[in-house]
N, C-alpha and C positions, 0 to 999 in steps of 0.2 A: 298590481299597483300601477298607477299612471299619473303623470303630470296633468293637472286640469287643463281643459281646452281654453284657449283664449276666447274672448267674446266673438271675434270675427270667425274663428274656426267653428264655434258652436252654432252660430247663426247659419253659416254655410252648410254645415252638416244637416241641420234641420230642413233647410230649403232644398238641398239635394235629395232629401228623402221625400220631397213632394208636399211639404207643409207650407201653409200660409203663415208667415211670422210677422208679428208686430213688435217694434222696439219701443218700450215704455219709458218715457222720460230719460233719466240718466242711468239706465240699467247697467251700462257697461262699467260704471264705477261704483255701483250700489252693492254693498256687501257688509259682512260682519267680520272682516278679516282682522280688525283690531282686537277682537274678543277671543281669538283662537286660530289655530291653523286651518288652512284650506288646502287639502291634499296631504299625501297622495290620495287619489280618488280610486274607488273600487267598484262603484255600481250606481244604480238609479233606483230611487224610491218613488212609487206612485201613491198619491193621496187623493182625497176629496176635500173640498173646501168647507163643506157644511154651510154654504151660503147659496144665494141665487142672484142672478143678474151679472152680466159681464163687467160693466164699469165698476160697480161696487166691489165685486170680488177681486178684480185686478188691482184696484186701489188698496184694498185691504192687504193683499199679498205684497204689494210694493211698500206700503207704509208700516204695516204691522199694527199691533195694539199697544196700549200703555204698558201692559205687562210682558209684551213680547215684540220687540222692535223688528221691523222688516229689514231685508226682504224675508218673506216666509217660504220662499221656494226660488227656483230659477225661472220656471215658466208656468203660466196658467193656461190650461186648455179649456176653451169655451165650448158651448153646446154645438156650435157650428163646426168644431174641429179645427179652429185656428189657435195658434200659440202666441201668447203675449209674454215676452221676456221681461222679467222684473228684477233680476239679480244676476250678478256675475262674481262668483266667489263664495265665501262661506255664507250660508243662509240658515235662518232659524226654522228648519222644517223637520229634521229627523230626531233631534234631542238625544237622550241616552237610550241605547238599545242593547241587544244581547250580543256580547262578544263572540259567542259561538256561531251566531248567524253571520257576523262579519267574516269570520274565518271560512265558513262554508261558501260565502259569496266570492271571497278571494280565490278559493280553490275551485270555484264553479262546480260545486257538488250537485249531484242530481237531486238530492233531497235536503231540505232545510231542517235544522233542529228546531224544537219549540223555542219561542222567544219568551223565556221565563225569568230573564234577568235584565236589569237596566244598568249596565256597568261600563258602557263604551260610547264615546262621543260619535254620533253619526253625522253631525253637521260638517265635520271635516272630511268625511269619506264618501258622501253620496250626493249626486245631483238629485234635485227634487222637482217633480211636476205635480201641480195641484189641478185636479179636474173639477170644474164647477158642478157641484151636485150637493143636494141637501144631506145626503147620507142617511135618509130616513127609511130606506127600503122601498119608497114609493116614487121618488123623483126619478124619471126615466134617464137612461143612458143612450142618447142617440147614436146610431151607427157611426156617424161622422166623428163623434167625439171619441168613441172607442177606437176607431181606426187611427185617429190622431195620437192617442196615447201609445198605441203600438208603434207608430212611425217615430214619435219623439224618442221613445226608449231605444228603438232600433238605431236611430241616427247616432245617439251617443255611444252605443255599443260598437257600431261600425267604425266610428272615428277612433275608438280606443283598441279595436281588435278583440272586444269581449264577446262572449256568447250570451244567449238569452238568460243564462243562469245568473247573470249580473244584475238582473232586474227583480226587485221584490216590492211587495206592498208594505205600507206603513204597519199594517196589522201583522206582518211577518217579522217586523223589526223590534217594535216597542210593545212591551206588555200592556194590555188593556186597550189598545187601539183597534178600531174596526175598519178603518179605511184602507183601500177604496171599497166601501160597501156596495155590493152589486156587481163587482168585477171579480171573476175567478182568476186568480193569478196564474194557476197552471195553464189555463186556456190562453191567457195573454202571452205567457212565455212561449207556448206552442206556436202562436201566430208570429211572434217575433223571430223564432227560429226559422220559420219558413221564409220570412222576409229577408233575413240575413243571408239566406242561401242564394239569393238573387242579387243582381246589381241594383243599386238604388234607382227607383223608378222616376224620380223627379216629377214634374208636372205632366199631366196628360198632354199628348202631342198637340191637340188643338189649342191648348192654353200656354204652351211653352214659347216664351218670347225668343226671338232670334237676336243674339247679341253681337255687337261689333267685335271682331277679333282685334287683338292688340296690334296697332299699326307700327310699333317701334318708337323708341325715344326720339329719333331724329325727326319724326313727324311733327313733334310739338316744339316748334321754334317760330320766331318772329316772322311774320309774312304768310304763314300757313293759314288757309281759309278752307273750311270744309263743314258740311252739315254734321259730321261726326263730332266736331268740337261743340256745336250747339247742343247736340244730344248729350254729350258729356257734361256740359254745364248744367243742363236741366236735371240730370241725375245728382250732381253735386248739391244743387239747391234742395232736391227732395231728401237728401241725406243730412240736411242741416249744415252743410259746409260751404254754401254759396256766399261769396263776398263780391257781389256785383252791384254797382250803382245803376248800371244800365245793362240789359242783356239777361242771360248770356246770348252770344251771337256766334257766327261761324268763324270769326277771325281769332286766332290765338293771341291772348293779351296777358298782361301782368295779373289782371283779375282772375284769369283762369289758373295761372300758376299759384296764386295765393289760395284760391279755393281748393285746388287739388292738394296743396300742402296740408290744408286742414283735414282733408280726407285721409291722407297718409298718416297723420298724427292720430286720427280717430281709430285707425287700424292698429296703432301701436308702434309705428315707425318713428324714428328720431334722427336728429342730425342730418347728415347728407342723404339718408334714406327718405327724408321728408322734404326734399328740395322743390316739390311742386311739379316735377316732370314725371309723367306717368311711367311706371314700370309694369311688367307683365302681371305680377301678383296683385298689386293694387287695382290695376285695370280690370282684371277678371273678377275681382270682388265687387267692383262698381256696377258691372252688368249694364253696360250702355246699350240700349236697344238699337237695332239697325235703323238707320235714318231712311 
């Protein structure tokens, strides 16, 4: 059992595993926590959407349906192998499943029992990733998408210290389900096992951006002028935290402090920890490219 990852830790784990990750609308605060517990968490469930098209599938998983409010998972994996985060917390994806299966996942047993009962709430215990696929046995599973499902599940397992046995298919959890149709779960777990035996690969070297190291808090004071501050401001704008009437520019200003404080709050910092002066943790999460 484990405490659920924060939004920032989840997205960092996914990106460290080499995934392209998109943040959808207000996903960091989007959940069903008012309807039941979220955590302790025990594993990851892989699904297929039974839909086609990236935008429509992502919107459906974010908004849900009249009979099933969103989010319908935590992340949507598209055909290109990119992850769209739509929820952070309890999500309507697992429903009631077999308590014997949950106990086997917690124990990381080598073999799962049959899922012949629906007596245990899975929405409180499992992360969910929906893969865009019609689930008709004809819609193809591109290699990039299969690899992304492997990486996403491995990222969560690595972050929690779980083995590949913490990853199951919806068809292994809830009676009557067939998803992810076309994906062999034993094969997927085997690939996750091999991935977890190695360090996270991150992005391939030619694509790996070079980030500015943390220059220390004393760097950020009135009078400092540097291209690093411009690059920082541009990243803050990209993250939706920019509060600039003009700029950003190379000189450290009150607008930089206000914008950075918004970034700190987005990461979950409060009070004096969100004073607008960069610290090492928030700086490394911002990933300011070398100027």
